[in-house]
C-alpha positions as CSV (number, residue, x, y, z in Angstrom):
1,M,-21.1,19.0,11.8
2,H,-20.4,22.3,13.2
3,N,-19.2,20.5,16.3
4,S,-17.2,17.8,14.9
5,P,-13.8,17.4,14.8
6,H,-11.8,19.0,12.2
7,I,-9.0,16.9,10.3
8,L,-6.4,17.9,7.9
9,S,-5.3,15.2,6.0
10,I,-2.3,14.7,3.6
11,I,-1.9,11.9,1.5
12,E,1.1,10.1,-0.5
13,E,-0.2,10.1,-4.2
14,Y,1.7,6.4,-5.2
15,L,0.4,3.3,-6.7
16,G,-2.1,1.5,-4.0
17,H,-1.9,4.5,-2.3
18,K,-3.6,6.6,-4.5
19,T,-6.8,4.3,-4.2
20,Y,-6.8,4.4,-0.2
21,G,-7.0,7.8,-0.5
22,K,-9.4,7.8,-3.6
23,L,-11.7,5.4,-0.5
24,M,-11.1,7.5,2.0
25,R,-12.5,10.4,0.5
26,A,-15.4,8.7,-0.7
27,Y,-16.2,7.3,3.2
28,F,-15.5,10.4,4.8
29,N,-17.7,12.1,2.3
30,Q,-20.7,10.7,3.6
31,V,-20.3,11.3,7.6
32,D,-20.7,13.7,9.6
33,S,-18.9,12.8,12.8
34,C,-15.6,14.6,11.9
35,Q,-15.3,16.6,9.0
36,V,-12.0,15.8,7.0
37,D,-10.3,17.7,4.4
38,F,-8.1,15.6,2.3
39,Y,-4.9,17.1,0.1
40,W,-2.4,15.0,-2.1
41,Y,0.9,15.5,-0.6
42,N,2.0,16.7,-3.9
43,E,-0.4,19.4,-4.3
44,E,-0.3,23.2,-4.8
45,R,3.3,22.9,-5.1
46,E,5.3,26.6,-5.0
47,L,8.4,26.6,-7.7
48,R,11.0,26.5,-5.0
49,T,9.5,23.3,-3.5
50,R,9.5,22.0,-7.1
51,I,13.0,22.4,-7.5
52,I,14.0,21.1,-4.2
53,N,11.9,17.7,-4.8
54,R,13.9,17.7,-8.1
55,L,17.0,17.9,-6.6
56,L,16.5,15.7,-4.1
57,S,14.9,13.3,-6.4
58,Y,17.6,12.2,-8.5
59,Y,18.0,8.5,-9.2
60,P,21.0,7.1,-9.8
61,A,21.5,4.8,-13.2
62,N,23.8,2.1,-12.0
63,K,20.9,-0.4,-10.4
64,W,23.4,-1.9,-7.9
65,V,23.7,1.5,-6.5
66,Q,19.7,2.2,-6.8
67,N,19.1,-1.5,-5.2
68,Q,21.9,-1.3,-2.1
69,N,20.8,2.5,-1.4
70,I,24.4,3.1,-1.4
71,D,23.6,7.2,-2.4
72,F,20.6,7.6,0.0
73,H,18.0,7.9,-2.5
74,V,15.5,6.5,-0.2
75,L,16.2,9.1,2.3
76,R,16.8,12.0,-0.3
77,F,13.3,11.1,-2.3
78,Q,11.2,11.0,1.4
79,L,12.8,14.5,2.4
80,G,11.7,15.7,-1.2
81,F,8.1,14.5,-0.1
82,A,8.5,15.6,3.3
83,Y,8.8,18.6,2.0
84,M,6.5,18.9,0.0
85,A,3.8,17.8,2.6
86,K,5.1,20.7,4.9
87,R,4.5,23.2,2.9
88,L,1.1,22.3,2.3
89,A,0.1,21.6,6.0
90,I,1.4,25.1,6.7
91,R,-0.9,26.4,3.8
92,K,-3.8,24.7,5.1
93,L,-3.2,25.3,8.9
94,K,-3.3,29.2,7.9
95,Q,-6.1,29.1,6.3
96,A,-8.2,27.0,8.5
97,S,-8.9,25.5,12.0
98,Y,-8.6,22.4,12.5
99,S,-8.7,19.9,15.5
100,A,-6.0,17.4,13.8
101,L,-3.8,16.3,11.5
102,H,-3.0,13.2,9.4
103,F,-0.2,11.9,7.2
104,H,-0.1,8.8,5.4
105,T,2.3,7.6,5.1
106,Q,5.0,8.3,7.6
107,P,7.6,10.1,6.2
108,L,5.3,12.4,4.6
109,A,5.8,14.2,8.5
110,Y,9.5,13.6,8.6
111,L,9.9,17.0,8.6
112,A,7.0,18.1,10.4
113,L,7.9,17.5,13.8
114,D,7.2,20.3,15.2
115,L,3.4,20.7,14.0
116,M,3.2,17.4,15.7
117,R,4.3,18.9,19.0
118,S,1.8,21.7,18.3
119,I,-1.5,19.9,17.3
120,P,-2.4,15.9,17.7
121,T,-1.2,14.0,14.0
122,I,-2.0,10.8,13.9
123,V,0.1,8.9,10.7
124,S,-0.5,5.8,8.9
125,I,1.8,3.7,7.8
126,D,1.9,0.3,5.8
127,R,5.2,-0.4,6.5
128,T,7.8,0.6,8.7
129,I,11.3,2.0,7.2
130,A,13.2,-0.7,9.0
131,Q,11.3,-3.3,7.6
132,A,12.0,-1.9,4.2
133,A,15.4,-1.9,4.4
134,I,15.9,-6.0,5.6
135,E,13.6,-6.3,2.4
136,N,15.0,-4.0,0.3
137,T,18.8,-4.2,0.6
138,D,21.6,-6.8,1.9
139,P,22.2,-7.4,5.3
140,Q,25.9,-5.4,4.8
141,W,24.4,-2.0,3.3
142,Q,20.8,-2.3,5.3
143,W,22.7,1.1,7.7
144,T,21.8,3.4,4.9
145,Y,18.9,3.6,6.3
146,A,19.6,4.6,9.5
147,P,19.0,8.1,9.1
148,N,15.3,6.8,7.8
149,I,14.8,4.6,11.0
150,W,15.9,7.9,13.1
151,L,13.0,9.9,11.6
152,D,10.8,7.0,11.8
153,R,11.1,6.9,15.5
154,Q,11.0,10.5,15.7
155,V,7.4,10.6,13.9
156,F,6.2,8.0,15.3
157,Q,7.0,9.3,19.6
158,H,5.4,12.2,18.5
159,A,2.6,10.8,17.1
160,A,-1.1,10.9,18.9
161,G,-2.0,7.6,17.3
162,I,-0.5,5.2,14.6
163,V,-2.3,3.6,12.2
164,C,-0.7,-0.1,11.4
165,F,-1.9,-1.8,7.8
166,S,-0.8,-5.0,9.6
167,E,0.2,-7.1,12.6
168,A,3.7,-7.2,11.1
169,S,3.7,-3.2,10.7
170,R,2.5,-3.3,14.5
171,R,4.7,-5.2,15.9
172,S,7.7,-3.2,14.4
173,V,6.2,0.0,15.3
174,I,6.5,-1.6,18.7
175,N,9.3,-4.0,19.0
176,E,11.8,-2.0,16.7
177,F,11.2,1.7,17.5
178,Q,10.0,0.6,21.6
179,I,6.6,2.5,20.9
180,D,4.3,2.1,23.1
181,D,1.5,-0.3,22.3
182,R,-1.5,1.5,23.2
183,K,-0.4,3.8,20.2
184,A,-0.5,1.9,17.5
185,H,-3.5,0.4,15.9
186,V,-3.6,-2.3,13.2
187,I,-6.6,-0.5,10.6
188,Y,-6.6,-2.7,7.8
189,P,-7.2,-0.8,4.1
190,G,-10.1,-2.5,2.1
191,V,-11.8,-2.8,-0.7
192,N,-15.2,-1.7,-2.1
193,L,-16.9,-4.9,-1.8
194,Q,-19.9,-3.1,-3.9
195,Q,-17.8,-1.9,-6.8
196,I,-15.4,-5.5,-6.7
197,T,-17.9,-7.7,-6.8
198,M,-17.7,-11.6,-7.7
199,P,-18.9,-13.1,-10.7
200,D,-20.2,-17.0,-11.1
201,R,-17.0,-19.3,-11.5
202,T,-19.3,-22.3,-10.7
203,T,-19.7,-23.7,-14.1
204,H,-17.5,-25.4,-15.8
205,P,-13.9,-24.1,-16.0
206,Q,-13.3,-22.1,-18.9
207,Q,-9.8,-23.2,-21.0
208,P,-6.8,-22.2,-21.0
209,C,-6.6,-21.3,-17.3
210,K,-6.1,-17.2,-17.2
211,I,-3.2,-15.8,-14.8
212,L,-3.3,-12.4,-13.6
213,F,-0.6,-10.2,-12.6
214,I,-0.7,-6.0,-11.8
215,G,2.2,-4.4,-10.3
216,G,4.0,-1.2,-11.2
217,D,7.7,-2.3,-10.4
218,F,7.8,-5.0,-12.7
219,E,10.7,-6.6,-11.3
220,R,10.3,-5.8,-7.8
221,K,7.1,-7.2,-8.0
222,G,8.6,-10.8,-9.2
223,G,7.1,-10.3,-12.7
224,F,10.3,-11.7,-14.4
225,D,9.7,-14.5,-12.1
226,L,6.5,-15.1,-12.9
227,L,7.1,-14.6,-17.1
228,A,10.0,-17.0,-17.0
229,V,7.8,-19.7,-15.5
230,F,5.1,-19.3,-17.6
231,L,7.0,-19.2,-20.9
232,S,9.2,-22.5,-19.8
233,Q,6.1,-24.4,-18.5
234,F,2.7,-23.1,-18.9
235,A,2.6,-21.1,-22.1
236,D,0.5,-23.7,-23.6
237,V,-1.8,-24.5,-21.6
238,A,-2.8,-21.2,-19.9
239,E,-2.9,-17.5,-20.8
240,L,-0.9,-14.9,-19.1
241,H,-2.3,-11.2,-18.8
242,L,-0.2,-8.6,-16.7
243,V,-1.4,-5.1,-16.1
244,T,1.8,-3.0,-15.6
245,Q,3.8,0.1,-16.7
246,A,7.0,-1.0,-17.0
247,E,8.8,-1.5,-20.4
248,V,7.9,-5.0,-20.9
249,T,7.6,-6.7,-23.9
250,C,7.4,-10.5,-25.1
251,D,5.5,-12.0,-28.4
252,H,4.1,-14.9,-27.0
253,P,0.5,-15.2,-28.4
254,N,-0.8,-16.1,-25.1
255,V,0.7,-13.3,-22.9
256,H,-0.9,-10.2,-23.1
257,I,0.3,-7.2,-22.1
258,Y,-1.5,-3.8,-20.1
259,R,-0.3,-0.8,-19.9
260,Q,-3.2,1.7,-19.1
261,I,-5.4,0.1,-16.7
262,E,-6.8,2.1,-13.9
263,A,-8.0,1.0,-10.6
264,Y,-11.7,0.9,-10.4
265,T,-12.5,0.9,-13.6
266,S,-14.9,-1.2,-15.8
267,E,-11.4,-2.7,-17.9
268,W,-10.0,-3.1,-14.2
269,L,-13.0,-5.3,-13.2
270,A,-13.4,-7.1,-16.4
271,L,-9.7,-8.6,-16.2
272,Y,-10.3,-9.9,-12.5
273,H,-13.7,-11.1,-13.6
274,Q,-12.2,-13.1,-16.9
275,A,-9.3,-14.5,-14.5
276,D,-8.9,-17.9,-12.6
277,M,-6.1,-17.2,-10.1
278,F,-4.2,-14.0,-9.5
279,V,-0.4,-14.5,-9.2
280,M,1.9,-11.5,-8.1
281,P,5.4,-13.4,-6.4
282,T,7.2,-10.4,-4.8
283,Y,10.7,-9.6,-3.6
284,S,9.5,-6.8,-1.4
285,E,6.0,-5.2,-0.3
286,P,4.6,-2.7,2.1
287,F,1.3,-4.3,2.1
288,G,-0.4,-5.1,-1.3
289,W,-3.8,-3.8,-2.2
290,V,-3.8,-6.1,-4.9
291,F,-4.2,-9.2,-2.8
292,I,-7.1,-8.0,-1.3
293,E,-8.7,-7.3,-4.2
294,A,-8.5,-10.0,-6.2
295,M,-9.4,-11.5,-3.1
296,A,-12.7,-9.6,-3.0
297,A,-13.2,-11.0,-6.8
298,G,-13.1,-14.5,-5.9
299,L,-9.3,-15.3,-6.7
300,P,-7.1,-18.0,-5.2
301,I,-4.0,-15.9,-4.4
302,V,0.0,-17.3,-5.6
303,A,1.9,-15.4,-3.6
304,T,5.4,-14.6,-1.2
305,D,5.9,-15.0,2.3
306,L,6.3,-11.5,3.2
307,N,5.4,-8.2,5.9
308,A,1.4,-8.2,5.8
309,I,0.5,-11.3,3.3
310,P,0.3,-14.2,5.7
311,E,-2.5,-11.9,6.8
312,M,-4.1,-12.5,3.7
313,V,-3.6,-15.6,2.3
314,T,-3.3,-18.5,4.3
315,P,-1.7,-21.2,2.7
316,G,-4.0,-23.7,1.2
317,E,-7.1,-21.6,2.1
318,T,-7.0,-18.7,0.2
319,G,-3.8,-19.6,-2.3
320,L,-0.5,-20.9,-2.0
321,L,2.6,-18.6,-0.7
322,V,5.8,-19.4,-2.0
323,Q,9.8,-17.8,-0.9
324,P,10.6,-14.4,-3.2
325,G,12.7,-15.5,-6.1
326,N,12.1,-19.5,-5.2
327,R,10.6,-20.2,-9.0
328,F,10.2,-24.3,-8.6
329,A,8.1,-23.7,-5.8
330,L,6.6,-20.7,-8.5
331,A,5.9,-23.5,-11.2
332,R,4.1,-26.1,-8.9
333,S,2.3,-23.7,-7.4
334,L,0.8,-22.5,-10.6
335,R,0.6,-26.2,-12.0
336,I,-1.8,-27.2,-8.8
337,L,-4.1,-24.7,-9.3
338,I,-4.0,-24.9,-13.1
339,E,-5.1,-28.9,-12.8
340,H,-7.5,-28.0,-10.0
341,P,-9.9,-26.0,-10.8
342,D,-12.0,-27.3,-8.1
343,L,-9.6,-25.9,-6.1
344,R,-9.7,-22.4,-7.4
345,R,-12.8,-22.2,-6.7
346,S,-12.9,-23.5,-3.3
347,M,-10.0,-21.0,-2.8
348,G,-11.8,-18.2,-4.5
349,M,-15.0,-18.5,-2.5
350,K,-13.1,-18.3,0.7
351,A,-10.8,-15.9,-0.2
352,R,-14.2,-13.7,-0.9
353,Q,-15.8,-14.5,2.5
354,V,-12.2,-13.2,4.0
355,A,-12.1,-9.9,2.4
356,K,-16.2,-9.6,3.5
357,Q,-14.4,-9.8,7.2
358,K,-11.3,-8.5,7.2
359,F,-10.9,-5.6,4.6
360,D,-14.4,-4.1,3.6
361,A,-13.0,-0.6,3.4
362,N,-16.1,1.0,5.1
363,K,-16.2,-0.7,8.3
364,N,-12.3,-0.3,8.4
365,F,-12.7,3.0,7.6
366,Q,-15.3,3.4,10.9
367,A,-12.1,2.2,13.2
368,L,-10.3,5.1,11.7
369,E,-13.3,7.6,12.1
370,R,-13.1,6.5,15.7
371,L,-9.9,7.4,16.0
372,F,-10.2,10.1,14.5
373,Q,-12.9,11.6,16.8
374,D,-10.8,10.3,20.1
375,V,-7.5,12.3,18.9
376,A,-9.0,15.0,18.0
377,I,-11.0,15.0,21.0
378,T,-9.5,14.1,24.1
379,Q,-5.4,15.6,23.0
380,P,-5.9,19.7,22.9
381,Y,-4.7,21.5,20.2
382,R,-1.4,22.9,21.9
383,S,-0.5,26.1,20.4
384,A,-2.9,27.6,18.4
385,I,0.0,29.2,16.0
386,A,0.9,26.2,14.7
387,A,0.0,27.1,11.3
388,Q,3.3,29.9,12.0
389,T,5.8,27.4,12.1
390,A,8.4,28.0,8.9
391,V,10.2,25.3,7.2
């Protein structure tokens, strides 16, 4: 490993990003082609960094203001993350010699453009901020994302390579940000197929049918739509299992709520194994790790037709897609799968096959490994004193 590239990787630690970071660490700890030092973006925070981040992360109490980004809270949050990542990068670049830098996701690089000019940098993204603006905000308020979009463009222009989690995000990088398509690479995130096994569902279907939902942001993930449809139409013929950190309560005996479930634990895997289908009718989704986890566990999917989701779920083959907020279509999809156990099983088996073909973490990290090597070897480190840059 003495002559192999040495990569500094700084990763966002939030929900699915944390799972991605853990899987990436596990993979690169076993390879010799390049040495990667991983850090969460919020590690080793200095006092001033904590104070600045706290000031920037004030969240408005008014729900409408939150939803429309009127107070630019998305920009403020992302600048807080970027400040922490920049301070961390400077410290680590002073402590060791690195051939390349990696940020996941792109907002972590917003304040590091000077570093990116000095050391070849790869950024990985689940979606662009232009995609987020369209999904999250009414058209008349999408201008509030203009500063974030400008920063996204600067990061993409300075990056030596861009890892896109979907064809949808790659198209956005190329078409909406006018970035050279040779820099943008689709490398899907993946799941650990050795840990997420598929149980035997070939026996007689269990009764009642068990529906699984996993989503931290219950409202954004369509949790209230699912709960309302379930209680009004399926509470007597099925069970609903909700994994969320949100303060959601329901006293129906067929609704089960779990608040402290960690990914890749025995309790987490048991929920996938006991389920008959996975349902998350989300309103906004950068990628959606839970879908490929559920597919790996052999579950048919009910989801919404957004962003990368159609690249995971093929309607009629691995699941069913509805439009966000369409409770009638959601109810119809649930009824189809509840009433047709053979269809559930065939879709689940196909979903497992797709997970093996497209979303195997080890195979996909091999592509990331090759990109790390290529960028580190072919693009020179343009300044030996990049770490001297100050915020």
